[in-house]
N, C-alpha and C positions, 0 to 999 in steps of 0.2 A: 698435188693434183687431187681432185675429188673423183675417185674412180671406183670400180666395183669393190676393191678391197675395203676402202673406207666405208662405202655404202653398206657392205655386208656387216661391218663392225657396228654400224649404227642401227641397223634394223633387224639383225639376227635375233633369234629367240634368246631370252635371258637378259637382254640389254634394254634400257629404256627406249621407248619409241621416240623418234625425233620430235614429233608433234607434241608428245607429252612433255618432253624436255623444255620446249618453248613455253608451255603453260606453267611449268614449275618455275622457270626462270622469272617470269613476270610475277608470279605469286610471291616469290622470295623478295623481289625488288619492291613490291607494294608493302610487304611486311616491314622491310627495312625502312622505307620512306615513312611509314606510319609511326614507327618507333622514334625516328629522328624528329618528326614534326611535333611529337608530344613533349619534347624537351622545352623548358621555359625560354631558352635563348632564342628560339625561332618564333616566339609570339611577341607581339608588340605590347600587349597588356600584361597585367599581373598573372602569375600562375602559368600553368601549361594548358595546351589545347586539349579538349575532351577527346576521348578515344574515337568517337564517331566522326568528329570534325577532322581529325588527323587521318583516319582511314579513308574517308570520302575524298579528301584533298589529295592524298597520296595516290589513290586509285585513279583519280582524274588526271593527275600529272603523268604517271607512268603509262597510262593508256592514251595519253595525248588528247584527252577529251576537253579539258578546260572548264567543266561544270564546277560550280562553287555553291557552297551553302553559307559562306561568310564573305565579307568584303575583302578581297585579296589585298587591296591597297592599304587598308588600315588594320586588319586583323593580324597580319604577319609582319615580323620585324624585317629590317633590311637584310639580315643574314637569312631570314626565312624566305625572302624573295629570291636570294641566290640559290637556296636549296630547291625551290620550286622550278627555277630555270634549269638546274642540273638534273632534276628528276624528269622533266619534260624532254630534255636532250637525250638522256639515257633511254627513255621509252621510245622516242622516235628513232634513234640510231639502232636500238635493239631490234625493233620490229622490222626495219628495212634490211638489216644484215641477216638476222635469223631467218626471216621469211625467204630471202634470196638464197641462202644456203640450203634451206629445205627444198627450194625449187631445183637446185643443182643435184641434190640427192635423188629427187623424183625423176629428173631428166636422165640421170645416169642409169637408174633402175629400169625405166620404162622405154627409153630410147625416144625415137621421133614421135611415137604415139602420145607420149605424156608431156611433150614440151610445150604444148599450147593448152594449158589447163585454165579454163575460166574459173575465176575465183581463187585458184591456188596461185602460188607465186611462180609464174613462168620464168624461165631463165633466158630465153631468147639468145642474145649474143654472148652470154656468160656460160654457156653449156660446157665449154672446154676450159674455163678459167679455174683458178684455185682460190682457196680461202683468203689468202692475203690480198688478191686483186679485188675481191668483193669488199673487204673491209676498207681498203684504201680508196676505192671508188666511192663507196657510201660516205666516207669521212670527207673526201674532197668535195663532193657535190654539196654536202651539208655546210661545210666551212665556207666555200666560195659564195653560196647563195646567201647565207646569213651575214657574211661580211658586207656584201653589196647592199642588202636591205638595211642593215644597221647603220651603214655610212650615210645613206640617203635620209633616213629618219632622223639620225642625230643632227645632221646639218640643218634639216628643216626646223626641228625643235629649237635649235640654238639660234639660228638666224631670223626665223619668222615669229617665234613665240617667246624670245628672250629667256629661254630656259638656260641656266648655267651649263657650261659645256660638260662638266663632269656628270651632272644629272641627266642631261640630254643623251650623253653617250651610253649611260647605263639603261635608260629607257629604250634607246635604239637597239641595244643588244638584246634586252629582254623581249621586246616586240618581235625582233627578227627570229629569235628562238621559237617563240610561240607561233609565228606565221609559218615558217618552214615545216615545223613539226605538226602543223594543222591542229594546234591547241588554241586556247582562248583566254588564258589568264592575262590580267592587265594590272599595271601599276597605278591605274587611274580608276577611281570609284565609278565613273560614268563610262568606262571603256573608251571606245572611239567616237562616242556621241558628239564630242566637241570638234571632231575633224570630219564631219559628214560631207563637207564640200571641198576638202583639201586633197587635191590630186597627188601631191608629193608625199603624203602620209598613206593614203588609202591604196593607191596603185601599187607601190612596192610591196606592201603587206599582202595584198590580194594575189599579186604575181608569185609571191613566196608560197602562198597556199597552193597555187596551181602547180608550181614546180615540185613542191614537196609531195603533192598528191599524184604525181605521174608514176613514180616508181623507178628504182635504180636500173633494172634491166632495160626498161624502155628508154631512159635517158642515155644509157650507154649505146644502145643501137642507133638512136637518133643522131648522136654525135659521130659515130663510126660511119654511118651511111647517110650523112646529111645531104649529099648531092644526089643520092639515089634512093628516093622514097619507094620506088618500085621494088627495091630489094628488102624492104622491111618485112619482118615476120608477121604472121597473122595476128599474133598477140599485140605487137606494137601498133599495127594498123587499127585494131579494135580499140585500143587504149587512146591513141591520139585522136582519131576521128570521132570516137564516142565522147571523149572529153570536150571536143569542140562543139559537138551537137548539144550536149548538156549545158555548156556555158551559154550558148545562144538561146536555148529554150528558157533557162533560168533568167537571163537578162531581160528578154522580151516579156516574159510572164510577170516579173516583178514590176517592170516599168509600166506595163499596161494596166495591171490590176491595182497598183498603188499610186498611180499618177495623181488622182484627185483625193486621196486619203489625207485628211487634215492632220492625222496623228502620225503620219510617216513621211511620204514624199510630197504631199500637197503643198506645204509652205515653202518648199525649196525652189530655187530658180532652175532653169532648164539644164544647165550644166551640172548642178549638184544632183538633180534627179537622175541624170544619166549615170553619174558616178555612183550614186547610192544603189541604183539598180544593178550596175555591174558588180559591186561588192556583194550585194545580197543575193544575186543570182549565182555567185561563185561560192560564197562561204558555206551555204548549207551542205555542200558535198564534203564537209568535214573540217571547215575552218575554225569556227568558234568566235570570230570577231563580229561585231555589229555596230553600225553607225546610226541606226534608227531602232526603235523599240519593236522587237519581233512580236511581243504580246499585243501590240496595237494593229497588227496587220489583219487584213480581211480574211475570212474563212477560206476563200478561194486560194489566196496566196499561201496560207498556212498549209493547205492540202498539197500544193505543188512543192513547197519546201520540204514537207514530210517525205515525199517520193524521192526528191533529190538526195536527202539525207540517207535514205535506205539504199540507194544505188552506190553512193560513196565515190571513191577515187580509184586509182590504179593499183594493181597488185604489187606487192613488195614496196609499198609506199607508206608514208606516214598517215594516209587517209584511212577511214574506216568504211563501213557499209559492206554490201555483198560484192562489190567491185564492178567497175565499168565493163570488163570483159564478160563477166557472168551475165549482166543485164542484156548487153547487145548480142551475145551469143544466143540467148534465149529468144531474143527478137528475131534472129535469123532462123531459129528452129520453127517458130510460129509461122513466119513468112513461107518457109519451105513447105510446111504442112498445108497451109492455105492454098498454095499453088499446086499441091498434089505431087511434088517431086520426091524422089527417093532419098537423095543425099543432101545434106546441108553443106553448101559450098560457099566459102568466103575467099575472094581473091584467087580463084582457081585452085583452092585447097579444100579438100574434103575433110570435114571435121569428124573425128572418130565418135562412134556412138557412146563410148565410155566417157568421153569429155562432155557430151551432151547430158548424160545422166548425172555426172558430177555437178554440172551447172544447175540442173534442175533441183538436185538434192540440197545444194547450198542455198538457193533462193527460197525453197520451201521451208527449210530449217530456219532461215532468217525470219520469214513471215510468222512461223510458229513461235519463235522466241519472242518477237515483239508482241504478238497477241497474248502470250502467257504473261509477259511482264506487265502489259497494260491491265489485264484482269487482276493480277496480284496487287498492283498499285491501287486500282479502284476498290478492291476488297479491303485493303489495309488502311485506306484513307477515305472515309465517307465524305460525300459532298463534293468531291472533285469532279468537274465536268469531264466527259469522255474525251473530247478533243484535246484538252490540255494534258490529260494523262497520257494519251497516245503520243503527243508531241514530245513530252519529256522523256518517255521511254525510248522513242525513236532517236532523240538527240543523244541519249546515253549509249544505245546500241551502236549507232553509227559513229560514235565518238566525235560528233559535230560540236557538242558543247553548248549549243544554243538553248534558250529556254524562255518561258513566258513569265518567269518569276515564281513558279510553283515549287521548285526544288527547295528553296530556302524555307518554305512553309511546311514541308513534309515532316511527319514524325519519323523516328528512327527506323521503324519497319519499312516505311516507304523509301527511305534513303538506302537501306540495304538492297532493295529491289534495283534501284538505279546503279548501285555499286556492282551488283551481279551483271547487269546489262552492259556496263562499260567493260568489264573484264571479258565477258563472252563475245561482245562485239569486236573487241580488239584482238583477242587471242583465238576465239572460237573459229572464225572463218579460216584463219591460217591453219589451225590444227585439224579441223574437219576436212578441208580440201586436201591437205597433204596426206592425212590418214586414208582418205578414199583412194587417192592415187597409189599410195604405197601398198594398199590391200588388193589392188587389181591383179588378178591372176587368171590364166586361161583354164577352163574346165576341160576335162578329157572326154566329156560327153555333153549332149544337149537334149533337153526334153522336147517332145512334139509341140509345135506352135499352136496357139489358140488365140482368138481375138474376141475378148468380151466387149459388150456394147459400152461406149463411153459417151458422156454428154446427155 
């Protein structure tokens, strides 16, 4: 059981802070992945991969971003592709389990007040579970989802595209790992561009992105209370309904804005347009796949995609961003302030002021991080348009892995900026949110209140 004794052992003075431990674990995994990818056996061509190529790829895999600076299909050997899949699986499994365990620690320490943390890894139905249950649940969800996706994709490639069964099976497994873990590596040089109208390929992969981006605690509660949605916690409600809203908004926006774009949806038939809009309205929230060229999309669509990437997916999931709960909790805060009400209420539950401050802090730190990364990228790479720089930085921070083709053209300093953004975007939101919650402590006194003018 994770109880006060374990909690005190983890957070007491003189021991590493849990959030710091998560950051260190991911840094070690990236270092190990970089060292492995530099071995000649993992590269298809002669020699070994340069340090920057290996570091960028390892960071992208461990953070489940999927951003690349080389052609994954041709640059890495077959065993290199196996290593990439393993690193992606390790990163996805690690972030879901470690983030959920951090949520359990936070919940035990703060009680009911801390259980619905926007942006942090809320525990919902797992508040009284143990470490073993978290690990088993995360592994089971991942294994079942990836098995279903791999089976459908394998059969489709084998039966409809005459791909030999062995090759189809490996491609299906690789795609399934990338989809569920919200990454974007591909064994094909053109990604999924050749399957833009194929429902049997695109739908399973997109649904895998959605399931992987929901989060273990939410999936657990949905299954446990499937027939009683009214019994869902506030965190689960925000995640589920917020995800549905963002899916609809993304689908409608892409379909409407790209309908007549000859470089994207324009040449497709109606069915293929609907499918492509569904894929690209979903993927920006951390997926990494694309069936049309994101670089050819209109400025309006790119702006909406950028916002979707920033929001990301659910807490304790394989998705990145500031998290759905953070975004919609802040929307409730704004709505409450506009109406002049005193308390922020969601589903007949009053949201603690500490939770509101945590959500605000996470969102503003996210904005500041993306702004700083964009300025650094512009300063280190002269001549790059602002919108392309912002898109690449946002894709790295949100671990969405999308791109306009700029990443492969960047010099090493620019790639280091994106590496930092991927690491901060994947680990930073978890670490910061947990640190904020664990540092919450009551004061024995309060200063007199004053209200400065704002706005």
